[in-house]
C-alpha positions as CSV (number, residue, x, y, z in Angstrom):
1,X,40.8,12.7,-10.0
2,X,38.9,12.3,-6.7
3,X,35.3,13.5,-6.5
4,X,34.7,16.9,-4.9
5,X,34.0,16.9,-1.2
6,X,32.1,19.6,0.5
7,X,31.2,20.3,4.2
8,X,28.3,22.5,5.1
9,X,26.2,23.4,8.1
10,X,22.5,23.7,8.5
11,X,20.1,24.6,11.2
12,X,17.7,21.9,9.9
13,X,18.3,19.2,7.2
14,X,15.1,17.8,5.7
15,X,15.5,14.4,4.0
16,X,12.9,14.0,1.3
17,X,11.2,16.6,-0.9
18,X,7.7,15.3,-0.9
19,X,4.6,17.1,0.6
20,X,5.7,16.4,4.2
21,X,9.3,17.4,3.8
22,X,8.6,20.5,1.8
23,X,5.8,21.7,4.1
24,X,8.1,21.2,7.2
25,X,10.9,23.1,5.5
26,X,8.6,26.0,4.4
27,X,7.2,26.2,7.9
28,X,10.6,26.4,9.5
29,X,11.6,29.3,7.3
30,X,8.3,31.1,8.1
31,X,9.1,30.7,11.8
32,X,12.5,32.3,11.4
33,X,14.8,29.3,11.1
34,X,17.5,30.7,8.9
35,X,19.4,27.8,7.3
36,X,17.0,25.1,6.1
37,X,18.3,22.6,3.5
38,X,16.2,19.9,1.8
39,X,17.9,16.9,0.1
40,X,16.1,14.7,-2.4
41,X,17.4,11.7,-4.2
42,X,15.1,12.1,-7.2
43,X,16.0,14.7,-9.9
44,X,12.7,16.5,-9.4
45,X,11.1,17.6,-6.1
46,X,7.5,17.1,-5.1
47,X,7.3,13.4,-4.1
48,X,4.8,10.9,-5.3
49,X,2.2,13.5,-6.5
50,X,4.4,14.5,-9.4
51,X,3.6,11.1,-10.9
52,X,-0.2,11.5,-10.5
53,X,-1.4,13.5,-13.6
54,X,-5.0,13.8,-12.3
55,X,-6.9,15.7,-9.5
56,X,-7.7,16.2,-6.7
57,X,-4.7,17.8,-5.0
58,X,-4.2,21.1,-3.3
59,X,-7.6,22.2,-2.1
60,X,-6.6,22.7,1.5
61,X,-3.0,23.8,0.7
62,X,-3.7,26.2,-2.1
63,X,-7.5,26.7,-2.2
64,X,-7.9,25.1,-5.6
65,X,-8.1,21.6,-7.2
66,X,-4.9,20.7,-9.0
67,X,-3.3,17.8,-10.8
68,X,-0.5,16.0,-9.0
69,X,2.4,17.5,-11.1
70,X,1.0,21.0,-10.7
71,X,0.6,20.5,-7.0
72,X,4.2,19.2,-6.7
73,X,5.6,22.1,-8.6
74,X,3.6,24.5,-6.4
75,X,5.0,22.9,-3.2
76,X,8.6,23.2,-4.6
77,X,8.0,26.8,-5.7
78,X,6.6,27.8,-2.3
79,X,9.5,26.3,-0.4
80,X,12.2,27.9,-2.6
81,X,10.5,31.3,-2.5
82,X,10.4,31.1,1.3
83,X,14.2,30.6,1.4
84,X,14.5,26.9,1.5
85,X,17.6,25.5,-0.3
86,X,16.8,22.4,-2.3
87,X,19.4,19.9,-3.4
88,X,18.1,17.3,-6.0
89,X,19.7,14.1,-7.1
90,X,21.3,13.9,-3.6
91,X,21.0,10.7,-1.5
92,X,21.7,10.5,2.2
93,X,23.8,7.5,2.9
94,X,24.5,7.8,6.6
95,X,23.8,9.9,9.7
96,X,26.3,9.9,12.6
97,X,24.8,11.3,15.8
98,X,27.4,10.2,18.4
99,X,28.3,13.9,18.9
100,X,27.3,16.4,16.3
101,X,24.6,15.5,13.8
102,X,26.7,14.7,10.8
103,X,24.9,13.6,7.6
104,X,26.8,12.2,4.6
105,X,25.2,12.6,1.2
106,X,26.3,11.4,-2.3
107,X,25.4,12.7,-5.7
108,X,27.0,12.8,-9.2
109,X,28.5,16.1,-8.1
110,X,30.5,14.4,-5.3
111,X,30.2,13.9,-1.6
112,X,28.5,16.3,0.7
113,X,28.7,16.3,4.5
114,X,26.1,18.4,6.4
115,X,26.6,19.2,10.1
116,X,23.0,20.0,11.2
117,X,21.4,21.0,14.5
118,X,18.3,19.0,13.7
119,X,17.1,16.6,10.9
120,X,13.7,15.6,9.7
121,X,13.3,12.2,7.9
122,X,10.5,12.4,5.4
123,X,11.3,9.7,2.9
124,X,7.8,8.4,2.4
125,X,6.6,4.9,1.3
126,X,6.9,2.3,-1.4
127,X,4.4,-0.3,-2.6
128,X,5.0,-4.0,-1.9
129,X,6.1,-5.7,-5.1
130,X,4.8,-9.0,-6.4
131,X,7.7,-10.9,-4.8
132,X,6.7,-9.7,-1.3
133,X,3.1,-10.8,-2.0
134,X,4.1,-14.4,-2.8
135,X,2.1,-14.6,-6.0
136,X,3.3,-17.5,-8.1
137,X,3.4,-18.0,-11.9
138,X,5.5,-16.9,-14.8
139,X,7.5,-13.7,-14.9
140,X,6.2,-11.9,-18.0
141,X,6.4,-8.3,-19.0
142,X,3.4,-6.3,-17.8
143,X,3.4,-7.0,-14.0
144,X,3.9,-3.6,-12.3
145,X,2.8,-1.5,-9.3
146,X,1.0,1.9,-9.3
147,X,4.2,4.0,-9.1
148,X,5.6,2.3,-12.2
149,X,2.3,2.8,-14.1
150,X,2.2,6.5,-13.2
151,X,5.8,7.0,-14.3
152,X,5.1,5.2,-17.6
153,X,1.9,7.2,-18.2
154,X,2.8,10.7,-17.0
155,X,6.6,11.0,-17.3
156,X,7.3,8.8,-20.4
157,X,3.9,8.9,-22.2
158,X,3.9,5.1,-22.5
159,X,1.1,2.5,-22.1
160,X,2.4,-0.7,-20.5
161,X,-0.9,-2.6,-21.1
162,X,-4.4,-2.2,-22.4
163,X,-6.5,-4.8,-20.4
164,X,-4.9,-5.2,-17.0
165,X,-6.2,-6.8,-13.8
166,X,-6.0,-4.5,-10.8
167,X,-5.2,-6.0,-7.4
168,X,-6.4,-4.0,-4.4
169,X,-9.1,-1.4,-3.4
170,X,-7.1,1.2,-1.6
171,X,-7.2,4.9,-2.5
172,X,-4.2,4.4,-4.8
173,X,-6.1,1.6,-6.5
174,X,-8.8,4.2,-7.5
175,X,-6.0,6.5,-8.6
176,X,-4.8,3.8,-10.9
177,X,-8.2,3.6,-12.6
178,X,-7.8,7.3,-13.6
179,X,-4.3,6.6,-14.8
180,X,-5.5,3.6,-16.9
181,X,-8.2,5.9,-18.4
182,X,-5.5,8.4,-19.3
183,X,-3.6,5.9,-21.3
184,X,-6.7,4.3,-22.9
185,X,-6.5,1.1,-20.9
186,X,-9.7,-0.7,-19.7
187,X,-9.1,-3.0,-16.7
188,X,-10.8,-6.4,-16.9
189,X,-11.5,-6.3,-13.2
190,X,-10.5,-5.0,-9.8
191,X,-10.0,-7.7,-7.1
192,X,-9.9,-7.5,-3.3
193,X,-9.0,-10.3,-0.9
194,X,-11.4,-9.1,1.8
195,X,-15.1,-9.1,1.5
196,X,-15.4,-5.3,1.3
197,X,-13.2,-2.5,-0.1
198,X,-10.3,-1.0,1.8
199,X,-11.7,2.5,1.1
200,X,-15.1,3.7,2.2
201,X,-17.8,1.8,0.3
202,X,-19.1,5.1,-1.2
203,X,-15.7,5.6,-2.9
204,X,-16.3,2.5,-5.0
205,X,-18.6,4.5,-7.3
206,X,-15.6,5.2,-9.5
207,X,-15.0,1.7,-10.8
208,X,-18.7,1.3,-11.4
209,X,-18.7,4.6,-13.3
210,X,-15.8,3.4,-15.4
211,X,-17.3,0.0,-16.1
212,X,-14.7,-2.0,-14.2
213,X,-16.2,-5.0,-12.3
214,X,-15.1,-5.3,-8.7
215,X,-14.7,-8.8,-7.1
216,X,-14.4,-9.2,-3.4
217,X,-13.1,-12.2,-1.5
218,X,-11.0,-13.0,-4.6
219,X,-7.3,-14.0,-4.6
220,X,-4.7,-13.9,-7.4
221,X,-3.0,-17.3,-7.4
222,X,-1.2,-17.5,-10.7
223,X,0.1,-15.2,-13.5
224,X,0.5,-16.7,-17.0
225,X,2.2,-15.6,-20.2
226,X,5.5,-15.4,-22.1
227,X,7.0,-12.9,-22.9
228,X,4.0,-10.8,-21.9
229,X,1.1,-11.4,-19.5
230,X,-1.6,-13.4,-21.2
231,X,-3.9,-14.2,-18.3
232,X,-4.3,-14.9,-14.6
233,X,-5.9,-17.5,-12.3
234,X,-8.2,-16.3,-9.6
235,X,-9.4,-18.1,-6.5
236,X,-13.1,-17.2,-6.1
237,X,-15.0,-16.9,-2.8
238,X,-16.7,-20.3,-3.4
239,X,-13.4,-22.1,-3.7
240,X,-13.3,-22.6,-7.4
241,X,-10.5,-21.3,-9.7
242,X,-11.2,-19.1,-12.7
243,X,-8.9,-18.2,-15.6
244,X,-9.2,-14.6,-17.0
245,X,-7.5,-13.2,-20.0
246,X,-5.6,-9.9,-19.5
247,X,-2.4,-8.3,-20.7
248,X,-1.1,-6.9,-17.5
249,X,-1.3,-7.2,-13.7
250,X,-1.3,-4.0,-11.6
251,X,-0.5,-4.5,-7.9
252,X,-1.7,-1.5,-5.9
253,X,-1.3,-0.3,-2.3
254,X,0.0,-2.5,0.5
255,X,2.5,0.3,1.3
256,X,5.6,0.1,3.5
257,X,7.6,3.0,4.9
258,X,10.8,3.8,3.1
259,X,12.7,3.5,6.4
260,X,16.0,1.9,5.3
261,X,17.9,5.0,6.4
262,X,16.2,5.2,9.7
263,X,16.9,1.5,10.3
264,X,20.5,1.7,9.2
265,X,21.4,4.5,11.6
266,X,19.9,2.6,14.6
267,X,16.7,4.3,15.3
268,X,14.0,2.2,16.9
269,X,11.6,0.8,14.3
270,X,8.0,0.0,15.1
271,X,7.1,-3.5,13.9
272,X,3.5,-2.5,13.2
273,X,4.2,0.5,10.9
274,X,7.7,-0.5,9.7
275,X,8.7,3.2,10.3
276,X,10.6,4.9,13.2
277,X,9.2,5.1,16.7
278,X,8.3,8.7,17.6
279,X,6.9,10.7,20.6
280,X,4.0,13.2,20.2
281,X,6.5,15.8,19.0
282,X,7.7,13.5,16.1
283,X,11.1,13.0,17.8
284,X,12.6,9.6,17.1
285,X,14.7,7.7,19.6
286,X,17.5,10.2,18.7
287,X,15.7,13.4,19.8
288,X,17.6,15.6,17.3
289,X,16.1,13.6,14.5
290,X,12.4,14.0,13.7
291,X,10.2,12.1,11.3
292,X,7.1,13.2,9.3
293,X,4.7,12.0,6.6
294,X,4.1,8.5,5.3
295,X,7.4,7.1,6.7
296,X,5.3,7.0,10.0
297,X,2.1,5.5,8.8
298,X,1.6,3.8,5.5
299,X,-0.3,5.4,3.8
300,X,-2.0,8.8,4.0
301,X,-3.0,11.3,1.3
302,X,-0.6,14.1,0.2
303,X,-2.8,16.6,1.9
304,X,-2.6,14.8,5.2
305,X,1.2,14.4,4.9
306,X,1.5,18.1,4.1
307,X,-0.4,19.1,7.2
308,X,1.6,16.8,9.4
309,X,4.9,18.1,7.9
310,X,3.8,21.6,8.8
311,X,3.2,20.6,12.4
312,X,6.5,18.8,12.6
313,X,8.2,21.9,11.3
314,X,6.7,23.9,14.1
315,X,7.9,21.3,16.6
316,X,11.5,21.5,15.3
317,X,11.4,25.3,15.5
318,X,10.2,25.0,19.1
319,X,13.0,22.6,19.9
320,X,15.7,24.8,18.4
321,X,14.3,27.6,20.6
322,X,14.2,25.5,23.8
323,X,10.5,25.2,24.0
324,X,9.9,21.5,23.8
325,X,9.8,19.3,26.9
326,X,12.6,16.9,27.6
327,X,12.7,13.7,25.5
328,X,13.5,11.5,28.5
329,X,11.0,9.2,30.2
330,X,7.9,8.4,28.1
331,X,4.8,6.3,28.4
332,X,4.8,3.7,25.7
333,X,1.7,3.0,23.6
334,X,1.4,-0.6,22.4
335,X,-1.2,-2.0,20.0
336,X,-3.3,-4.8,21.5
337,X,-5.8,-7.2,20.0
338,X,-7.4,-5.9,16.8
339,X,-5.0,-2.9,16.4
340,X,-2.2,-3.0,13.8
341,X,-0.3,0.0,14.9
342,X,-0.4,3.2,17.0
343,X,1.4,6.5,16.1
344,X,3.0,8.1,18.1
345,X,4.3,5.2,20.1
346,X,5.6,7.3,23.0
347,X,4.1,10.2,25.0
348,X,6.4,12.4,27.1
349,X,5.0,14.7,29.8
350,X,4.8,18.4,29.4
351,X,2.9,19.1,26.2
352,X,0.3,17.9,23.7
353,X,2.3,17.9,20.4
354,X,0.3,16.0,17.7
355,X,-3.4,16.4,18.4
356,X,-4.3,12.8,17.8
357,X,-3.1,9.3,18.0
358,X,-3.4,7.6,14.6
359,X,-4.2,3.9,14.4
360,X,-5.3,1.2,12.0
361,X,-7.5,-1.8,12.8
362,X,-6.2,-5.3,11.8
363,X,-9.6,-6.4,10.6
364,X,-13.1,-5.1,9.8
365,X,-14.5,-4.3,13.2
366,X,-17.5,-2.8,15.0
367,X,-17.3,-2.2,18.8
368,X,-15.1,-0.2,21.1
369,X,-11.5,1.1,21.2
370,X,-10.2,0.5,24.6
371,X,-7.0,1.8,26.3
372,X,-5.7,0.1,29.4
373,X,-2.8,1.1,31.8
374,X,-1.6,-1.2,34.6
375,X,-4.6,-3.5,33.9
376,X,-7.2,-0.7,34.3
377,X,-9.3,0.8,31.6
378,X,-8.6,4.5,31.1
379,X,-10.5,5.2,27.9
380,X,-13.3,3.6,25.8
381,X,-14.4,5.0,22.5
382,X,-17.0,3.7,20.0
383,X,-15.4,2.3,16.9
384,X,-16.4,1.1,13.5
385,X,-13.5,0.7,11.1
386,X,-11.7,-1.4,8.5
387,X,-7.9,-2.1,8.0
388,X,-7.1,0.9,5.7
389,X,-9.2,3.5,7.4
390,X,-7.8,6.1,9.7
391,X,-8.7,5.9,13.4
392,X,-8.0,9.0,15.5
393,X,-8.0,9.4,19.3
394,X,-7.1,12.6,21.1
395,X,-3.5,12.5,22.6
396,X,-4.8,14.5,25.6
397,X,-6.8,11.5,26.8
398,X,-3.6,9.6,27.4
399,X,-1.3,12.2,28.8
400,X,-2.1,11.7,32.5
401,X,-1.4,7.9,32.4
402,X,1.3,6.8,34.9
403,X,2.3,3.6,33.2
404,X,2.5,2.1,29.7
405,X,-0.8,1.9,27.7
406,X,-2.2,-0.9,25.6
407,X,-4.8,0.0,23.0
408,X,-7.1,-2.7,21.6
409,X,-10.4,-3.4,20.0
410,X,-13.4,-5.0,21.7
411,X,-16.3,-6.0,19.5
412,X,-17.3,-8.2,16.6
413,X,-15.6,-8.6,13.3
414,X,-18.0,-8.4,10.4
415,X,-18.0,-8.0,6.7
416,X,-21.1,-5.8,6.7
417,X,-19.7,-2.6,8.3
418,X,-20.1,0.9,7.2
419,X,-18.0,3.8,8.7
420,X,-19.2,6.1,11.3
421,X,-17.9,9.4,12.6
422,X,-15.4,7.7,15.0
423,X,-13.4,6.5,12.0
424,X,-12.1,9.6,10.3
């Protein structure tokens, strides 16, 4: 017997039930958009926070500090109560936008085709695995990333190791320390390739408080052990190699957008972010398809993604009501020397949209952020930043430009920088 096949219509189809997707959907319903459908490939909605069984989540959204699972449940409950329809265990496999916006989904219930007026892609990010980091050595049990650790700990109540090495110093690396504490694991060390942490230095009180040594300028070059991890070899700042005993390796951070769907349907992809190119209203190069959350900029907090999804929901509602400017000619924003990426990558005339450009530096830097159009400087802002710290610049500064803009950094690279107010 063939699987059931269903055809439905929606005003807006949201792909992904994480903080960005759920907040966009909830906002659309509150603005009077009648038929809002969210599809999520996982069996439970809420996105990555549902794996994070520790605070702090939800202060801005709900006015209280919550654990990740409680926060995820609250996002789902709020969306459903607002009238959003949520389909779980449902994967989008294609989007045809030659004429109508036709979205094909698959689940164990059969095939579903949704004909939508607008779509929002909010599929989030994934961590780079060991294979993408080119770390050599054996292939023992106990080499995982943060997402797998959180799933072991909070969903299955398992401890994959007791004395792991943690690779990375991003926010998620600090989150992994709390997860290790939850399962009774004591990391042997936390290592970072660079000479200072990816997070603000003040955030590194947490490993000190938990008794975890942090080693900067240190590279993981080999993993040893069969069938489980028994130790690692580190390359130290002075060039010598050191063997350390451990029973696991936890790779954290180094996120990439989950943009396979956006790529497969032919949307323009930004080589800097790995996510879709958007204008200041979050429209992709197919203007009926919007994007929100960490698919645009790896990686931000759940709260940041929630706020951004809410804004994008407002843009979609405006678009359905004919209040957005045309998505035609746009000024392109290109990262220059010292800048890894710029989001949004296009600015159309006729409205502000997102309040700020969001950028990341390619190195630790202290100096100025410079925007140039047609060889002339149009903006210069003081800047002190590091690769994983958010850089914001008001979109309004760039809206009157008549030609494409290149944004770069002028200043010295240093390993002795501390953030100032220009790096948010």
